[in-house]
Every structure is written in structure tokens, then in C-alpha cells.
N, C-alpha and C positions, 0 to 999 in steps of 0.2 A: 504494500500500500504506500509506504513512504517512498519507495523507488518510483512508483507511478506518479506520485504527487511531484517529486523532484523533476521527473521527465516532462510532465505537463508544464511546470513552471519554466523549465529550461527552454522548452519549445515555444512557450508564449514570449519569452524575452528574445529569442532568436527571430521569431516572426516579426516582432515589433521592430527589432534592429534592421531587418531586411526591408521592411516597409518604409522605414525612415530613409534608408539608402535609396530605395526606388523613388520616393518622393523628391529627394534632392536631385537625383538624376533627371527626373521628368522636368523639374524646374529649370535645370541647366539646358535641357533639350529645347524647351520653349524659348529660352533666352537666345540660344544659337539660331533657332528658326526665325526669330524676330530680327536678329542681326542680318541673317541671310536675306530676308525680305527687304530690309533697308538698303543693303548693298545692291540688290537687284534694281531698286528704284534709282540709286545713284548711277548705276551702269546704264540704265535706259536714258538718263538725263545727261550723260557724259558730254555729248556733243554740244548740247545747249550751254553747259557751263564752260566748255572750252571756247565756244564762240564768244561768250561774254568776256572771258579772260583776254582773248585776243583783242576785242574791242577796247577794253580798258587799257591794255598795253599800248595800243595805237593812239587813243584819244586823250588819256589822262595827261593833264599838263605837267610839265617838268619845271623845276626852278632853275632858271638860267644862272650861269656863273655871275656873281656880283649883284644879282637881283635881290630885292627885298619883297618877298611875296605878300606880306601884309599891306605894304604901301600900294602895291599894284592892285590888290583886291579893293582896298579903300578907294583908290582913284577910280576904278571901273564902276564901283557901286555909286559913288557920288555923282559921277558923270551921267550914269543911267538914271538916277533919281532926279537929277535936274532936267534931263530930257523928258521925264514924265511929269514935269511941273510940280515936283515935291520940294518942300523947303527943308533943308537940313538944319536941325537945331543943335545937335551934338554929334560928335564922332570920336571913337576911341578904339584902341586895339585890345583884343582879348588874348588869352594865353594861347601860344602855339603848342602843337603836340606832334611828336614824331614816334612812329612805330616801324616795325620791319616792313609793313605793307603800304604805308602812306605817311605823308607829312601834312598836317592840317594847320591852317591859319584861320583866324577869325577876327571880325571887326564888329563893333557895336555902333548902332546908329539910332538917333531919335529924329523922326521926320514928321512933317505935317503936310496935309494935302487932302484932296477929296477922296472919298472911299473908292470911287471908280479908278482914279489914277493910282492909288495904292495897290489895288488888286491887279491892274495891268502890269505895274512894275514888279510885283511879287512873281507873277507868271514868267516874266522875262528873266528874273534873277535865278529861278530854280530850274532852268533847262538842264537836262542830263549831260549835254555836251560841255557844260561849264564846270561840272564837278563841284558845284556849290549848292548849299541849301540853307534855309532858315533853321537855326537850331534853338532859338529862343524868341518868343513873340508876345507882344502885348499891344492891343489895339483899343483905344478909347475914343468915344465920340466927343467932339467939341460941342459947345453950347449952340452952335449954328450948323446943324447937319446940312450937307453930307460931309463936312470937314471932320477929319479924324487926326488923332495923335498916334503915332506908331513908334514903339520901341522894339528893336529886334537885334539879334546877333546872327550874322551870316558867316558860315564857314566855307572854305574851299579846300579840297583835298588834292594834293600833288603827289606825283609818283615819288617813291623814296629814292629812285635812281636818277641822277642828273642826265 
């Protein structure tokens, strides 16, 4: 009787141990299957991403030797804003950032103008070919609409390789 009880208890623990191992292995298999599915998606989209990389390599601006990219960005933005009948109240530089994939420069502007002119200018500023975007934005209506006050930060991304 005692031997049968010990045999049943031993079998119970062995089965429990084997079920735990099977559960862990099943979990690992599901993880590997999920990784394989993700990898298949990336493989299907490979050409899409290679085309984008090629476009970026060809179109992303580079910092010319001796150039000051923040000044160039500020000059282009102020000229563009004036062409859109916007009045520049303040302008300043923001912190630059460098990584292995890009160099980013940014400027801060405070502008006033009509809402329509502001929207048209923002559309022009954020064209993909310019590699720049509004990274901080505040728009307030003046007491005489459609005039607005605009505070924003615009960043431009340059290739890390000259």
C-alpha cells in the first residue's frame, strides 16, 4: 500500500513537471511563430523600405562645409513667412541634436497674421522634400479675427554625412 501511494505521488509530480515543461515549450513555440510572422511581413515590405531609404539618401539635405544650418533654416523660414504676409514678432534658435542617423536643427518663431495665411504657410513649411516639420505649436486668436498669434518650433533634419 505504501509503495503504491509513493508510486502514485511520484507519478503525479513527474506528470506535473512534464506538463510545466510542455507549457513552457508551447509558449516558446508561439513566440517563435509570432516572430516568424513579423519577419514575413518585413520581407514582403522589403522593397518598399529600400525605396524609401534610397529616396532619403538622395533627397535629405546635407550640411555644406562652413555652413550654419540653423541660420539657413531661420533665413528660409523668415523669408517664406514674409512672402505669406506674416509678421515676425520673435525668432530664436532651439537646441541642435545629432545622432548616427541624422542631425537636427530647430528654430522658434512667434508670428502674427490671418488664419488663412498661417495655414498656407504651414503647408509650405512641412513639405516632405524639405525634411522639416513643426515640432511645437501654439495658435491663439486675436481680438479681431481672423488674425491669429502663432508660436511654433520648426525642425529640419540633415543627413549625418556631409
